[in-house]
Backbone atoms as SQL, in Angstrom:
CREATE TABLE atoms (id INTEGER PRIMARY KEY, chain TEXT, resi INTEGER, resn TEXT, atom TEXT, x REAL, y REAL, z REAL);
INSERT INTO atoms VALUES
  (1, 'A', 1, 'MET', 'N', 78.897, 93.470, 95.306),
  (2, 'A', 1, 'MET', 'CA', 79.858, 93.571, 94.217),
  (3, 'A', 1, 'MET', 'C', 79.243, 92.924, 92.980),
  (4, 'A', 2, 'ASP', 'N', 79.225, 93.663, 91.884),
  (5, 'A', 2, 'ASP', 'CA', 78.644, 93.097, 90.670),
  (6, 'A', 2, 'ASP', 'C', 79.701, 92.334, 89.866),
  (7, 'A', 3, 'ILE', 'N', 79.258, 91.718, 88.773),
  (8, 'A', 3, 'ILE', 'CA', 80.140, 90.845, 88.003),
  (9, 'A', 3, 'ILE', 'C', 81.337, 91.606, 87.433),
  (10, 'A', 4, 'SER', 'N', 81.133, 92.861, 87.032),
  (11, 'A', 4, 'SER', 'CA', 82.257, 93.622, 86.471),
  (12, 'A', 4, 'SER', 'C', 83.346, 93.841, 87.520),
  (13, 'A', 5, 'GLU', 'N', 82.942, 94.145, 88.734),
  (14, 'A', 5, 'GLU', 'CA', 83.911, 94.342, 89.817),
  (15, 'A', 5, 'GLU', 'C', 84.613, 93.038, 90.169),
  (16, 'A', 6, 'LYS', 'N', 83.863, 91.939, 90.152),
  (17, 'A', 6, 'LYS', 'CA', 84.450, 90.637, 90.482),
  (18, 'A', 6, 'LYS', 'C', 85.495, 90.224, 89.444),
  (19, 'A', 7, 'ILE', 'N', 85.189, 90.478, 88.171),
  (20, 'A', 7, 'ILE', 'CA', 86.143, 90.118, 87.122),
  (21, 'A', 7, 'ILE', 'C', 87.421, 90.940, 87.269),
  (22, 'A', 8, 'LYS', 'N', 87.255, 92.227, 87.489),
  (23, 'A', 8, 'LYS', 'CA', 88.424, 93.097, 87.643),
  (24, 'A', 8, 'LYS', 'C', 89.245, 92.692, 88.869),
  (25, 'A', 9, 'GLU', 'N', 88.561, 92.410, 89.970),
  (26, 'A', 9, 'GLU', 'CA', 89.250, 91.987, 91.191),
  (27, 'A', 9, 'GLU', 'C', 89.976, 90.664, 90.970),
  (28, 'A', 10, 'LEU', 'N', 89.307, 89.730, 90.303),
  (29, 'A', 10, 'LEU', 'CA', 89.914, 88.433, 90.019),
  (30, 'A', 10, 'LEU', 'C', 91.175, 88.605, 89.182),
  (31, 'A', 11, 'ARG', 'N', 91.086, 89.422, 88.150),
  (32, 'A', 11, 'ARG', 'CA', 92.250, 89.645, 87.289),
  (33, 'A', 11, 'ARG', 'C', 93.406, 90.246, 88.083),
  (34, 'A', 12, 'LYS', 'N', 93.088, 91.210, 88.926),
  (35, 'A', 12, 'LYS', 'CA', 94.143, 91.850, 89.718),
  (36, 'A', 12, 'LYS', 'C', 94.750, 90.882, 90.731),
  (37, 'A', 13, 'LYS', 'N', 93.920, 90.019, 91.326),
  (38, 'A', 13, 'LYS', 'CA', 94.431, 89.027, 92.281),
  (39, 'A', 13, 'LYS', 'C', 95.395, 88.054, 91.615),
  (40, 'A', 14, 'THR', 'N', 95.132, 87.751, 90.348),
  (41, 'A', 14, 'THR', 'CA', 96.011, 86.823, 89.635),
  (42, 'A', 14, 'THR', 'C', 97.297, 87.496, 89.189),
  (43, 'A', 15, 'GLY', 'N', 97.306, 88.832, 89.222),
  (44, 'A', 15, 'GLY', 'CA', 98.490, 89.566, 88.797),
  (45, 'A', 15, 'GLY', 'C', 98.655, 89.636, 87.291),
  (46, 'A', 16, 'LEU', 'N', 97.592, 89.300, 86.565),
  (47, 'A', 16, 'LEU', 'CA', 97.665, 89.307, 85.104),
  (48, 'A', 16, 'LEU', 'C', 97.227, 90.654, 84.543),
  (49, 'A', 17, 'SER', 'N', 97.868, 91.056, 83.464),
  (50, 'A', 17, 'SER', 'CA', 97.439, 92.255, 82.749),
  (51, 'A', 17, 'SER', 'C', 96.134, 91.929, 82.018),
  (52, 'A', 18, 'GLN', 'N', 95.463, 92.954, 81.535),
  (53, 'A', 18, 'GLN', 'CA', 94.247, 92.706, 80.760),
  (54, 'A', 18, 'GLN', 'C', 94.566, 91.850, 79.540),
  (55, 'A', 19, 'SER', 'N', 95.692, 92.108, 78.928),
  (56, 'A', 19, 'SER', 'CA', 96.093, 91.360, 77.739),
  (57, 'A', 19, 'SER', 'C', 96.298, 89.877, 78.046),
  (58, 'A', 20, 'LYS', 'N', 97.009, 89.577, 79.121),
  (59, 'A', 20, 'LYS', 'CA', 97.280, 88.177, 79.473),
  (60, 'A', 20, 'LYS', 'C', 96.030, 87.469, 79.975),
  (61, 'A', 21, 'PHE', 'N', 95.212, 88.174, 80.758),
  (62, 'A', 21, 'PHE', 'CA', 93.985, 87.579, 81.277),
  (63, 'A', 21, 'PHE', 'C', 93.035, 87.253, 80.128),
  (64, 'A', 22, 'SER', 'N', 92.874, 88.197, 79.200),
  (65, 'A', 22, 'SER', 'CA', 91.966, 87.955, 78.076),
  (66, 'A', 22, 'SER', 'C', 92.486, 86.824, 77.191),
  (67, 'A', 23, 'ALA', 'N', 93.794, 86.742, 77.012),
  (68, 'A', 23, 'ALA', 'CA', 94.366, 85.657, 76.210),
  (69, 'A', 23, 'ALA', 'C', 94.102, 84.305, 76.856),
  (70, 'A', 24, 'LYS', 'N', 94.149, 84.251, 78.180),
  (71, 'A', 24, 'LYS', 'CA', 93.898, 83.003, 78.907),
  (72, 'A', 24, 'LYS', 'C', 92.505, 82.447, 78.595),
  (73, 'A', 25, 'PHE', 'N', 91.553, 83.359, 78.361),
  (74, 'A', 25, 'PHE', 'CA', 90.175, 82.933, 78.100),
  (75, 'A', 25, 'PHE', 'C', 89.771, 83.073, 76.638),
  (76, 'A', 26, 'GLY', 'N', 90.719, 83.442, 75.784),
  (77, 'A', 26, 'GLY', 'CA', 90.452, 83.505, 74.350),
  (78, 'A', 26, 'GLY', 'C', 89.483, 84.598, 73.943),
  (79, 'A', 27, 'ILE', 'N', 89.570, 85.728, 74.617),
  (80, 'A', 27, 'ILE', 'CA', 88.685, 86.849, 74.291),
  (81, 'A', 27, 'ILE', 'C', 89.526, 88.076, 73.942),
  (82, 'A', 28, 'PRO', 'N', 88.970, 88.990, 73.149),
  (83, 'A', 28, 'PRO', 'CA', 89.696, 90.226, 72.857),
  (84, 'A', 28, 'PRO', 'C', 89.854, 91.088, 74.112),
  (85, 'A', 29, 'VAL', 'N', 90.942, 91.837, 74.186),
  (86, 'A', 29, 'VAL', 'CA', 91.182, 92.728, 75.324),
  (87, 'A', 29, 'VAL', 'C', 90.021, 93.709, 75.468),
  (88, 'A', 30, 'ARG', 'N', 89.533, 94.220, 74.356),
  (89, 'A', 30, 'ARG', 'CA', 88.427, 95.193, 74.398),
  (90, 'A', 30, 'ARG', 'C', 87.189, 94.586, 75.068),
  (91, 'A', 31, 'THR', 'N', 86.933, 93.330, 74.833),
  (92, 'A', 31, 'THR', 'CA', 85.791, 92.661, 75.467),
  (93, 'A', 31, 'THR', 'C', 85.973, 92.630, 76.975),
  (94, 'A', 32, 'LEU', 'N', 87.165, 92.273, 77.426),
  (95, 'A', 32, 'LEU', 'CA', 87.452, 92.258, 78.861),
  (96, 'A', 32, 'LEU', 'C', 87.285, 93.651, 79.450),
  (97, 'A', 33, 'GLN', 'N', 87.764, 94.657, 78.748),
  (98, 'A', 33, 'GLN', 'CA', 87.624, 96.032, 79.223),
  (99, 'A', 33, 'GLN', 'C', 86.149, 96.401, 79.385),
  (100, 'A', 34, 'GLN', 'N', 85.327, 95.991, 78.438),
  (101, 'A', 34, 'GLN', 'CA', 83.889, 96.277, 78.517),
  (102, 'A', 34, 'GLN', 'C', 83.254, 95.552, 79.697),
  (103, 'A', 35, 'TRP', 'N', 83.692, 94.337, 79.972),
  (104, 'A', 35, 'TRP', 'CA', 83.175, 93.609, 81.132),
  (105, 'A', 35, 'TRP', 'C', 83.567, 94.321, 82.413),
  (106, 'A', 36, 'GLU', 'N', 84.831, 94.720, 82.508),
  (107, 'A', 36, 'GLU', 'CA', 85.317, 95.374, 83.723),
  (108, 'A', 36, 'GLU', 'C', 84.666, 96.736, 83.946),
  (109, 'A', 37, 'GLN', 'N', 84.256, 97.391, 82.876),
  (110, 'A', 37, 'GLN', 'CA', 83.604, 98.694, 82.980),
  (111, 'A', 37, 'GLN', 'C', 82.091, 98.567, 83.157),
  (112, 'A', 38, 'GLY', 'N', 81.572, 97.356, 83.074),
  (113, 'A', 38, 'GLY', 'CA', 80.139, 97.145, 83.223),
  (114, 'A', 38, 'GLY', 'C', 79.340, 97.497, 81.984),
  (115, 'A', 39, 'ILE', 'N', 80.011, 97.668, 80.854),
  (116, 'A', 39, 'ILE', 'CA', 79.336, 97.997, 79.596),
  (117, 'A', 39, 'ILE', 'C', 78.600, 96.774, 79.070),
  (118, 'A', 40, 'SER', 'N', 79.208, 95.626, 79.229),
  (119, 'A', 40, 'SER', 'CA', 78.582, 94.365, 78.842),
  (120, 'A', 40, 'SER', 'C', 78.970, 93.321, 79.878),
  (121, 'A', 41, 'ALA', 'N', 78.351, 92.171, 79.790),
  (122, 'A', 41, 'ALA', 'CA', 78.618, 91.095, 80.752),
  (123, 'A', 41, 'ALA', 'C', 79.062, 89.845, 79.997),
  (124, 'A', 42, 'PRO', 'N', 79.906, 89.049, 80.620),
  (125, 'A', 42, 'PRO', 'CA', 80.364, 87.822, 79.967),
  (126, 'A', 42, 'PRO', 'C', 79.250, 86.786, 79.918),
  (127, 'A', 43, 'PRO', 'N', 79.318, 85.896, 78.930),
  (128, 'A', 43, 'PRO', 'CA', 78.353, 84.801, 78.900),
  (129, 'A', 43, 'PRO', 'C', 78.586, 83.879, 80.098),
  (130, 'A', 44, 'GLU', 'N', 77.537, 83.205, 80.498),
  (131, 'A', 44, 'GLU', 'CA', 77.612, 82.358, 81.690),
  (132, 'A', 44, 'GLU', 'C', 78.702, 81.299, 81.586),
  (133, 'A', 45, 'TYR', 'N', 78.881, 80.714, 80.396),
  (134, 'A', 45, 'TYR', 'CA', 79.892, 79.657, 80.278),
  (135, 'A', 45, 'TYR', 'C', 81.293, 80.187, 80.587),
  (136, 'A', 46, 'LEU', 'N', 81.574, 81.446, 80.234),
  (137, 'A', 46, 'LEU', 'CA', 82.889, 82.007, 80.546),
  (138, 'A', 46, 'LEU', 'C', 83.033, 82.311, 82.027),
  (139, 'A', 47, 'VAL', 'N', 81.964, 82.738, 82.663),
  (140, 'A', 47, 'VAL', 'CA', 82.024, 82.973, 84.105),
  (141, 'A', 47, 'VAL', 'C', 82.278, 81.647, 84.816),
  (142, 'A', 48, 'ARG', 'N', 81.612, 80.597, 84.361),
  (143, 'A', 48, 'ARG', 'CA', 81.843, 79.271, 84.949),
  (144, 'A', 48, 'ARG', 'C', 83.296, 78.830, 84.742),
  (145, 'A', 49, 'MET', 'N', 83.823, 79.095, 83.549),
  (146, 'A', 49, 'MET', 'CA', 85.204, 78.732, 83.258),
  (147, 'A', 49, 'MET', 'C', 86.161, 79.519, 84.158),
  (148, 'A', 50, 'MET', 'N', 85.905, 80.810, 84.313),
  (149, 'A', 50, 'MET', 'CA', 86.745, 81.629, 85.190),
  (150, 'A', 50, 'MET', 'C', 86.691, 81.113, 86.622),
  (151, 'A', 51, 'ALA', 'N', 85.485, 80.801, 87.075),
  (152, 'A', 51, 'ALA', 'CA', 85.315, 80.307, 88.439),
  (153, 'A', 51, 'ALA', 'C', 86.079, 79.000, 88.634),
  (154, 'A', 52, 'TYR', 'N', 86.026, 78.139, 87.648),
  (155, 'A', 52, 'TYR', 'CA', 86.712, 76.852, 87.741),
  (156, 'A', 52, 'TYR', 'C', 88.231, 77.026, 87.667),
  (157, 'A', 53, 'ILE', 'N', 88.687, 77.722, 86.647),
  (158, 'A', 53, 'ILE', 'CA', 90.125, 77.872, 86.444),
  (159, 'A', 53, 'ILE', 'C', 90.773, 78.660, 87.569),
  (160, 'A', 54, 'MET', 'N', 90.119, 79.723, 87.980),
  (161, 'A', 54, 'MET', 'CA', 90.695, 80.584, 89.006),
  (162, 'A', 54, 'MET', 'C', 90.309, 80.145, 90.416),
  (163, 'A', 55, 'GLN', 'N', 89.490, 79.105, 90.517),
  (164, 'A', 55, 'GLN', 'CA', 89.061, 78.553, 91.802),
  (165, 'A', 55, 'GLN', 'C', 88.529, 79.635, 92.733),
  (166, 'A', 56, 'LEU', 'N', 87.478, 80.282, 92.271),
  (167, 'A', 56, 'LEU', 'CA', 86.875, 81.352, 93.059),
  (168, 'A', 56, 'LEU', 'C', 86.419, 80.837, 94.411),
  (169, 'A', 57, 'GLU', 'N', 86.612, 81.639, 95.414),
  (170, 'A', 57, 'GLU', 'CA', 86.233, 81.288, 96.778),
  (171, 'A', 57, 'GLU', 'C', 84.770, 81.598, 97.068),
  (172, 'A', 58, 'GLU', 'N', 84.171, 82.470, 96.273),
  (173, 'A', 58, 'GLU', 'CA', 82.808, 82.892, 96.559),
  (174, 'A', 58, 'GLU', 'C', 81.910, 82.648, 95.362),
  (175, 'A', 59, 'ASP', 'N', 80.623, 82.749, 95.589),
  (176, 'A', 59, 'ASP', 'CA', 79.657, 82.578, 94.520),
  (177, 'A', 59, 'ASP', 'C', 79.689, 83.795, 93.599),
  (178, 'A', 60, 'VAL', 'N', 79.366, 83.574, 92.335),
  (179, 'A', 60, 'VAL', 'CA', 79.325, 84.654, 91.357),
  (180, 'A', 60, 'VAL', 'C', 77.900, 84.768, 90.843),
  (181, 'A', 61, 'GLN', 'N', 77.323, 85.940, 90.992),
  (182, 'A', 61, 'GLN', 'CA', 75.958, 86.197, 90.543),
  (183, 'A', 61, 'GLN', 'C', 76.022, 86.936, 89.214),
  (184, 'A', 62, 'ILE', 'N', 75.507, 86.336, 88.152),
  (185, 'A', 62, 'ILE', 'CA', 75.526, 86.977, 86.842),
  (186, 'A', 62, 'ILE', 'C', 74.278, 87.822, 86.649),
  (187, 'A', 63, 'ASN', 'N', 73.155, 87.261, 87.003),
  (188, 'A', 63, 'ASN', 'CA', 71.887, 87.956, 86.827),
  (189, 'A', 63, 'ASN', 'C', 70.981, 87.561, 87.984),
  (190, 'A', 64, 'ASP', 'N', 69.689, 87.578, 87.777),
  (191, 'A', 64, 'ASP', 'CA', 68.764, 87.255, 88.863),
  (192, 'A', 64, 'ASP', 'C', 68.607, 85.754, 89.097),
  (193, 'A', 65, 'GLU', 'N', 69.297, 84.957, 88.307),
  (194, 'A', 65, 'GLU', 'CA', 69.184, 83.512, 88.447),
  (195, 'A', 65, 'GLU', 'C', 70.089, 82.999, 89.564),
  (196, 'A', 66, 'GLU', 'N', 70.103, 81.717, 89.744),
  (197, 'A', 66, 'GLU', 'CA', 70.928, 81.055, 90.761),
  (198, 'A', 66, 'GLU', 'C', 72.399, 81.403, 90.560),
  (199, 'A', 67, 'PRO', 'N', 73.128, 81.739, 91.623),
  (200, 'A', 67, 'PRO', 'CA', 74.546, 82.075, 91.463),
  (201, 'A', 67, 'PRO', 'C', 75.388, 80.857, 91.097),
  (202, 'A', 68, 'ILE', 'N', 76.493, 81.127, 90.435),
  (203, 'A', 68, 'ILE', 'CA', 77.472, 80.086, 90.138),
  (204, 'A', 68, 'ILE', 'C', 78.277, 79.879, 91.409),
  (205, 'A', 69, 'ARG', 'N', 78.342, 78.661, 91.871),
  (206, 'A', 69, 'ARG', 'CA', 78.973, 78.372, 93.155),
  (207, 'A', 69, 'ARG', 'C', 80.488, 78.348, 93.051),
  (208, 'A', 70, 'GLY', 'N', 81.135, 79.002, 93.991),
  (209, 'A', 70, 'GLY', 'CA', 82.590, 78.980, 94.082),
  (210, 'A', 70, 'GLY', 'C', 83.048, 77.671, 94.688),
  (211, 'A', 71, 'LYS', 'N', 84.333, 77.529, 94.907),
  (212, 'A', 71, 'LYS', 'CA', 84.855, 76.236, 95.354),
  (213, 'A', 71, 'LYS', 'C', 84.428, 75.866, 96.765),
  (214, 'A', 72, 'HIS', 'N', 83.989, 76.819, 97.574),
  (215, 'A', 72, 'HIS', 'CA', 83.562, 76.481, 98.929),
  (216, 'A', 72, 'HIS', 'C', 82.240, 75.725, 98.940),
  (217, 'A', 73, 'ALA', 'N', 81.493, 75.788, 97.847),
  (218, 'A', 73, 'ALA', 'CA', 80.167, 75.171, 97.803),
  (219, 'A', 73, 'ALA', 'C', 80.231, 73.656, 97.962),
  (220, 'A', 74, 'ASP', 'N', 81.295, 73.038, 97.447),
  (221, 'A', 74, 'ASP', 'CA', 81.402, 71.586, 97.572),
  (222, 'A', 74, 'ASP', 'C', 82.461, 71.171, 98.590),
  (223, 'A', 75, 'GLY', 'N', 82.991, 72.142, 99.326),
  (224, 'A', 75, 'GLY', 'CA', 83.938, 71.835, 100.386),
  (225, 'A', 75, 'GLY', 'C', 85.354, 71.565, 99.934),
  (226, 'A', 76, 'LYS', 'N', 85.645, 71.767, 98.663),
  (227, 'A', 76, 'LYS', 'CA', 86.992, 71.495, 98.152),
  (228, 'A', 76, 'LYS', 'C', 87.826, 72.750, 98.160);
């Protein structure tokens, strides 16, 4: 699953509309739509913020670098 699919899945799991989800992170709805469609990717700091705020259970891979660890990485 790539980052665009993970973002879309995360948003749907939270039950938030694109408008509410994008407002939560201070981004335009169009930007979120582009991320979900795989047209562009979010900056790493926003992925980290999403992982922290939404308490992701799994690691998130943005690119070929080290994945951002979800909450299971530290046992919390």
